[in-house]
N, C-alpha and C positions, 0 to 999 in steps of 0.2 A: 619732294618738290611738286610732283603732279598732284599729290594729295592736298597740299596747301592751296594750289590753284583751284581745286575743286571746292574746298571749304570757303574760299573767298567768294567765288561765284554764287554758291548757295546762299551766302549771307546777303549779297547785294541784290539778289532777286527775291529775297524773303518777303518783302512787302507785296509782291505780285503773285504769291503762291498760296495755295490752300494749306492750312495748318494740319499737321498730323498728330494723332493721339494713338495710344496703344489700347488694344482690346484683345485679351487672351494671348498676349505675346506677339501680336501682329500690329503692323502700322496701318492705321485706317485714316482716311482723309475725312475731314469734316465737310459735310455738304453745306453750300451756301445758297442764297436765294437765286443766284444766276445759274446754278447747276442742278436745280431740283426737278427739272422737267425731263421727261423721257422723249427720245426721238421717235418719230413715226416710221423710221426705216425698219422694214420687216426683216432685213438681212442682219440686223445687229445681234450678235451672239450674246448669250446670257452672261458670259464672263466679262463682257465689256462694261466697265464701270462708267456710268453717265457723268460722274463727277471727276474732278481733276485730282489724281492721287499721286502721280509721279513715282510711286513705289510699288513694285511688284512683289509678290510673296517671296520669291527666291532672292530678293535683294534686301529683305528686312534686316538680316544679320549685318550686312554692310552698313545699312543706314544706322542701326543701333550702335555700331562701332564708332560712328562719327560723333556720338553724343559727348564724349570726353573732351572733344575739341571745341564744343560750342562756347560762346561767350557766357560768362557767369553774370549774375544779376548786377554786380557793380560795373562790369564792363558794358552791359546793355544800357545802364543808366548813364554812363559816361558818353556813350555813343549818341544817345538821345539828346543829351545836353549840347554836344557839339553840333548836332543837326539843328537844334533850336536856336543856336547862336546866329544862324543864317536868317532867322525870322524873329528879330527882337520886337517888332511892332506889327505883327501880323493881325489883321482884323478878322472878324468872324466870317465875313464874305470871302476874304482871301483864303482862309482856312478851308471853307467849303469847296472853293475852286481847286485847291491843292489836293484835297481828298478825292475830288471828282477825277482829276487827272490820274491819280494813282489807281483808282478803280478802273479807268479805261485801259491802262496797261495790264492790269490783272485780268480783265475780261478778254482781251485779245489773246493772251497766252492760254487762257482757259479754252477759248474757242478753237485755237489752232491745235492744242493738245487733243481735244475731243475729236477733231477731224482726223488727226494722225492715227488715233485708235480705231476709228471707223475703217480707215484704209488698211490698217494692219490686220484686223480680224474679220473683215468681210471681203471674200474673193470677188463677189459680184460688184461691190462698190469699187474695189480696186481696179477691176477690168474697165468699168465705165469711166473711171477717172483717167486712166491711161489713154483711152480713146479721145477724151476731151482734150487732153494735153497735145496729142498728135494733131487733132483738128485745128487747134489754135497755134500750132507750130512753135510750141514751147520747147526749150532746151531739155535734153536728157540729163539725169534720169527722171522719169515721171513717177516719183515716189515722195511721200512726205514722211520723213523719219520721225519717230516718236521719242520724246525725252525719257532718259533713264536716270534715276536718282543718283546713282553712283558714278555717272559720267557727265561732267559739266559740259563737255563739248557737244553732247547730244542735244542739249537745248539750243545751242547756236546752230547746229545742223538743221533742226526743225524750223527755226526762224528763217534761215537762208533758203530752205526749200519752199517755205510759205511765200517768201518774197518772189522767188523765181516763178512759182506756179500759181500766183495769186489769181490771175484771170480764170484759170480752170477751177479753182476752189470756189469762186463766186458762182460759176455756172453749176457746179456739182451741188451746191447747197440748194439752188432753185429746183434742180431735178429730183432731189431727195425730199423736197418739201420740209426742209429743216426749219424748226421754229425760230421766230425772230430773235429770241433771247440767245440763241446759239449761232446766229448768222454772223459771218464776218462782213464788215462794211468797208466801203471804198476808203474811208478815212483811216481804217486800221492799218493800211499799208504803210503809212507814215510812221505809225507807232512801232511796227515791226522793224523798220529801217533804223529807227533810233535805238531799239534794243540791240540790234546787230552791231551798231556803232559802239555801244557800251561794252560788248563782249569781245570786240575785235582786238584790243590790247592783249587779252588772254590768249587768243588764237595766235597772235604774233609771237608771244613768249613760248607757247607750246611748239610752234614750228622751229624756233631757234634751238630748242632742246632736241628736237627730232633730227636735226642736221647731222648730229653725231650719234653713233650707236651707244656710246656711254658718255653722257654729259659730265664734265668735271666740276669740282667744287668751286673753282675760281669763276666759272661762268654763272653760277647761281646768283651771286651778289650783283653782277652786272645786269643780268636779265630782270631781276626783281626791281632794280633801279629804273630800267626802261619801262617796266610795267607800271610802276608808281608814277613816273613822269606822264605816261599816257592817261592815267586816271586824273591827275592834276589838270592836264590840258582839257579833258572832257568836262570836269567840273567848272572850268572857267568859261565854257561855251554856253552855259545856261544860267539863268537868273536864280536867285535864292527861292526855294520853295518848289522848284521844278523837279519832278520825279527823277529825271536824268542826273541832275546835280546830286540828289540824294543817293543814287546808285554809286556815283563816283566817290562821294564822301564815305559811304559805308565800305567800299572797296579799299580805300586808303587806310581807314581805321583798322580793319581786320588784317590787312597786309602788314601794317606796322606791328600789330600784336604778335603775329606769327614770326615775323622777322626778328623780333626782339629775342626770340629763343636762340637765335644764332650767337648771341652774346655769351651763351653758356660755354662755348668753345671758341678759341682764337683761330680756328682753322680757316674760316672764311676770310678773315682779314689777312692772315698769313698768305693765303693763296693769291690774293691780289698783290700784296707786296712782292712776292717772289715770282710773279709773272713778269718777264722782261719787257712786255709791251705796256704794262700798267704802272707798277711800282707805287710809290706814294703820290705820284702825279694824279692818279685816278681819284684818290680821296680829295685832293685839293680841287680838282675840276668839278666834283659832284657836291661841293659845299660842306665837306666834313669840318667839324670844329677842330681847332688845333689840339684840344685835349683828347679828342677821339683818335686823332692821328698818332699822338704821342703814346696813347695806350696800346695801339696796334704795334708800334715800333718796339715798345717795351716787351710786348708778348713775343715778338720775333727774337729779340735779344735773349730773353729768358729761355725760350725753347732751344735756341742754338747753344747757349752757354751750358745748359743743364744736360742736354742729351746728345748733342752732335759735334761739339767742338773737339777737333783733333788737330794738334799742332803740326804744321808742315815740317817734315823731317829736315834737318840741317843740310844745306847744300843743294836742295831741290828748288827749282825755279818754275812754278806753274805758269802756263800760258796766260795771256790777258783774259779777263773774265768774259769779255764779249767777243773774243776773236773767233773767226770761222773755224769750225772743226769738222772732222769727218762724220758721216751719218752713223746712227746706231741707237739702240734702245736698251742697252744694258743698264740695270738699275739694282742697287743693293739697299735694302731697307735697314735702318738702324734706329727706328723710332723707339723701340722698346729696349734699347741697349742701356747699360748701366750709366747713370749720370757721371760726367767727368768734370774735374775742376778746370776752371778757365783762368789763364794768366793773360792779362792785358798785353797786347802786342801791337805793333804798327807795321804796315797799315792794317786797319780793320777791314776784313773782307765784306762785311755787310755794308759799311759806309761806302766802300769802293764800288760795290754793286749798285747801291741806290743812287749814287752820284753820277754814275755812268749814263750816257744817253739811252733812252728807251729804244728797244729793237722792234722795228716794224717790217712788214713785207714790202717788196718793191712798189706795191699798189697803195702803201700807207695803211694797211690793215694789220690787226694783231696777228702775231705768229703763234704757232703751237708751242706753248711754254714748256710742256713736258719734253718734247723732242729737243728743244734748245738745251735743256739741262742734261738730257741723255747724251747728246753729242759732247757736252763738256765732260761728263763722266767717262765716256769712252776715250777722250783725249787725255785723261789723267788730271783734269782740273778739279781738284777736290775743294780748294778754297777753304781749308780748315774745317771741313764738314758741312759747309753751306750747301754744296751740291746735293749731298744726301738728304738734307732737310727739304730742299726744294722739290726733289723727286718724290719724297714721301708725301708731301702736302699736295702737290699738283696731280698725284695719281689717285687722290680720293674722289670717288664718284659723287655727283651732286644728288643723286636719288638712290633709293634702295630697290628700284624696279628690277634691275638685273639680278640682285641677290635674291629677291623674292621669287623671280622666275626660276632661278637655279634650284632653290629650295623646293618649289612646287614640282618641277620636272624630276627632281631626285625622288620625291615622294611617290611619284607615279611608277617608279621602278619597282616599288615594293607592292606586289599584288597578292591576292589570295594564293596564287600558285608559286610565288617567289618569296615567301615570308621567311625563309631561312638564310637570306642573303646577309653576309657579314658586313660590318661597317667599312672594312677595307675595300671589299669588292664593290660595295655601293658607291664609295668615293671614286673608284676607278671608272665605273660606268658613267657617273656624272661628269667627271673630267673628260672622258672620251667623247661624250655627247656634246659638251661645250666646245671642245677642240674641233670636232667635226663640223659643228655649226659655224665656226669661225674660219672654216677652210684651212685648218692647220694639219689635217690628216691627209697625206698624199693618196691619190686614187690607187686602189689596188693593194694598199698596204696590209689591210686585214686579211684579204684573200690570199696574198702571198705568204703571210705568216701561217695561216691555216694549212696551206699546202706543205710548208716546210715541217710543220708538226706532224 
């Protein structure tokens, strides 16, 4: 999920960034006319590139890894056609004005990035800048973070720092005798604020994911819908041909492209249907077509019928589906169990669940769907296997970040001095590390075990 956000931001900012080409296996930025001059600052180290490159040598591999997710030629052409639909009767003068605005946005990012590198690699310039910020009573921290190609939020961080410290940046440029082609202008502050506005929906989505240690799959669809609504609102605030409208339109196009990949699995739709606070009401509220909703319901019935249906034993009477139950998190997976035949019966537990009122918190907010079904499981409410299906789906993480972290931390266990570790012991070490990080290992447990041995 985080990777998708990064790819979308890279695409929407592409008109305002220098193009990269490869030379001997490395990514190199093409210099343009606005970046061809050298600064007169004597403190600039030799490793400081005067042009805008956004990619450091250590990040080339990550940048190359993104190439497989780039738009192909047909998709690029389709995107350009959609953007041109906004400008059916554009005159030559209007075209020149539009390109001039795009160039202004590109130049302000170039200038801010160049200054961020100056402050990053020159201790003397950095010290002078901090004194200027203190003298002007600007808020902390007194630093201008530089953008990193593999971290979309680093661009927003630089823009926000530049807005907050803009007065000091103007004074610093004068003291360093920066050439006019590299100087920020007072009018650039407005452009920086507009770029910050364009990236803010991505910041909001990221913060929503960060509220939980492990975002779940049902949250991904909802957050993407919120992000798309934010981009649609942004596009409506500007007239056709404005660079900000182009940013929003590019974001919507690329977001839709990557979100279509979710159609390859029904899990996202099943997660929304099986969440007691959303169900099919969410699809109706967000404007889904009836055929799409029917397809989601068919996928739910098929998954339940083929893999989860277990007929309730005669004489048992499960509690109502939405009745309050005791707390607990016991969960048994049966996703990969052998398919079972299904015999139609009444009442249908899926229909009973979907037709029941949605469950919300006392404040009217969505509840934790996984905990809801866990309590049902603990109370013995199997509902012909529907409970197991809901637990399996709602326990799917929305991102692979935690899996990747676990894989990387496990790899660090195998060093040149520990290369004879067996797979079983490595798994034990990895599990113990994760349990300890989650505060599941009581204090003193390992020490007491060592004493006993």
